[in-house]
N, C-alpha and C positions, 0 to 999 in steps of 0.2 A: 410400187406400181399397183393401180387399182384393177379389179377384175375387168372393168369396162375397157381400160387401156390395154390390158393383156389380150382381151378378145379382139379388139380393134387391130392390134399389131399382128396377131395370128391370122386374122382374115386378110389383112393386106399382104402378108407374105404368101399366103395361099394363092391369092389373085395374081401376084407378081410371078409366081412360079409357072403359071399356065397361060401367060399372055405374051403378045409381041412387045417389043420395046415401046412403041407408041401407046399401046394399051396399058402397059405398066406405068408409064409416065402419067397417064390420065388417072389410073387407079391411085397412084401416089398423091396426085393433086386432090383427088376426092377425099382421101384419108385426112390430108392436111386441112382441107376445107371443113370437114366435119369436126375434127378435133379442135380447130381454132376458131370456129364460128362465133362463139361468145366473146373470145378475145378481140376479134376483128370488130365486132359490134360495139364493144366497150371502149376500145382504144383508138379506133380509126374513124375519121370523118366519113360521112356517107359517100363522098366523091372518091374515097380511097379504099373501098371495100371489095375491089375486084382485081384479079390478076396480079401483075407486078407491083401495082400500087399497094395492094394489101400486103404483099411480102415485104415491101419497103417499110410499111407502117409497123409490121410485126418485128422487123429487124430493129427499128428505132426504139421499140418498146420491149425488147427482149427480156429485160429485168422484171417486167410486170406480167409475163405470160403464164398461163395456167400450166400445170404439169402435163396434162394430156396434149396440149398444143406443143410444148417443148419436146415431148417424146416424139410426136408425129414429125416434127421438123428435124429430128435427129440431134437435138441439143442435149437431152438428158440433163445432167447437172452442170454442163459446160456453159461458159459465157460466150463462146464464139457462135457465129451464125453459119457454120459449115453446111447445114441443111437448108439454107435459104437461097438456093440458086434461082436466078432470074425469072 
């Protein structure tokens, strides 16, 4: 895990600890959006770069995702998409 990934995860856990469930979900989405921005731009068509379409695109291309994106999605070294909820 890189220092940036560690810092990103630590910050996300801190945010999640002091927020409401809705705020926590938004914070989680923000972490994923930041960590996966380059992956979405590289792997997804412009029409599929937002919301559930982006998540579906990332799921389709999970073998090509960067490690920071995989970590943010909760994939780690796994092949499943357990972190790719709707």
